[in-house]
C-alpha positions in Angstrom: 98.7 90.8 121.5 94.9 90.8 121.7 93.4 94.1 122.8 90.7 94.1 125.5 88.2 96.6 126.9 90.0 98.9 129.2 93.3 98.8 127.3 94.9 102.0 126.2 94.2 102.2 122.4 97.5 102.1 120.5 98.4 105.4 118.9 99.1 105.7 115.2 99.7 108.2 112.4 98.0 107.6 109.0 97.0 109.6 105.9 93.3 110.2 105.1 91.5 110.4 101.7 92.8 114.0 101.3 96.4 113.1 102.2 96.0 114.7 105.6 97.8 113.1 108.5 95.8 111.9 111.5 97.0 110.6 114.9 94.7 108.9 117.4 96.1 111.2 120.1 94.8 114.2 118.1 91.3 113.1 119.3 92.1 113.0 123.0 88.9 114.2 124.8 86.6 112.9 122.2 84.9 109.5 121.6 86.4 107.7 118.6 84.8 105.0 116.5 87.8 103.3 114.8 86.3 100.9 112.4 88.3 98.5 110.2 86.8 97.3 107.0 88.1 95.1 104.1 87.8 97.1 100.9 86.4 100.3 99.4 83.5 100.1 97.1 82.5 96.5 98.0 78.9 95.7 99.0 79.3 95.0 102.7 81.8 97.8 103.2 79.6 100.3 101.4 76.6 99.3 103.6 78.7 99.8 106.7 79.9 103.2 105.4 76.3 104.2 104.6 75.2 103.2 108.1 77.8 105.6 109.6 77.2 108.3 107.0 73.4 108.3 107.5 73.9 108.7 111.3 77.0 110.9 111.3 75.3 114.0 112.7 74.2 111.9 115.8 77.9 110.9 116.3 78.9 114.6 116.4 76.2 115.2 119.1 78.0 112.7 121.3 81.4 114.5 120.7 82.4 111.4 118.6 84.5 111.2 115.5 84.6 108.3 113.0 87.8 106.9 111.5 87.3 104.2 108.9 90.5 102.1 108.2 91.3 99.8 105.3 94.4 98.8 103.4 93.2 100.8 100.4 95.2 103.8 99.3 94.3 107.4 100.0 93.3 107.8 96.3 90.9 104.8 96.6 89.4 106.3 99.8 89.0 109.7 98.0 87.1 108.0 95.2 84.9 106.0 97.7 84.2 109.2 99.7 83.4 111.3 96.6 81.2 108.6 95.1 79.0 108.2 98.2 79.4 111.6 100.0 80.6 109.8 103.2 81.8 113.0 105.0 84.0 111.2 107.6 87.7 110.3 107.7 89.0 107.2 105.9 92.5 106.2 106.8 94.9 104.4 104.4 96.7 101.5 106.1 98.5 100.2 103.0 101.2 98.4 104.9 98.6 96.8 107.2 100.6 97.9 110.3 97.5 99.3 112.0 95.4 96.3 111.1 98.1 94.1 112.7 98.5 96.4 115.8 94.8 96.2 116.5 94.7 92.4 115.8 92.2 92.6 112.9 94.4 91.1 110.2 93.8 87.4 110.0 92.5 84.3 108.3 89.2 84.6 106.4 87.2 82.2 104.4 85.1 83.0 101.3 83.7 80.6 98.7 85.6 77.8 100.4 89.0 79.5 100.0 91.1 80.6 103.0 93.1 83.8 102.8 94.5 86.7 104.9 92.5 89.9 105.2 90.9 92.5 107.4 88.5 91.1 109.9 85.6 93.5 110.0 86.0 94.9 113.6 85.5 98.2 115.3 86.8 99.8 118.5 84.9 102.5 120.5 87.6 104.5 122.2 86.6 106.8 125.1 87.8 110.4 125.6 90.7 109.2 127.7 92.0 106.9 124.9 90.9 103.6 126.4 89.0 101.0 124.6 85.4 101.1 125.8 83.9 98.5 123.4 85.1 96.1 120.8 82.7 95.0 117.9 83.6 91.8 116.2 81.6 90.2 113.5 80.0 93.6 112.7 76.6 93.6 110.9 77.4 96.3 108.3 73.9 97.7 107.7 73.2 98.2 111.4 76.6 99.2 112.7 76.2 103.0 112.9 73.0 102.6 115.0 74.5 99.9 117.2 77.5 102.2 118.1 75.2 105.2 118.7 73.1 103.1 121.1 76.3 102.3 123.0 77.4 105.9 123.1 74.0 106.9 124.4 74.2 104.3 127.2 77.8 105.1 128.1 77.1 108.8 128.5 74.3 108.5 130.9 
């Protein structure tokens, strides 16, 4: 099932970098940036995390939370967060259920080889739990600002 703008965002429960449980429904009434990335501590994923971290105070001004998701463990997320002082929630989807539920697990190509992995994709979810925007083929270094621009436009 391919999710579309206007769809109810599927709920989930996952552990964060501190082993705390999070459900999407916990954030009812807030904007949520749910962003899927391939792997902690890799160049593109770090750039994307920095883009969000460096603009995080602006997200909070829009009553928005950020939930980063990868198939890495909570321990890996903790190391990633501690190393770079990210300051937002990183969720561990080790069994890839959430990746598959949101349709972001698929075929990728790198250096001429094809493999399965996380397709860098984000979902902006409105305070009612509906998908307001889907970001495919995310540009990691600019993603935080791109989402903030959309939040600004949607709240006018």
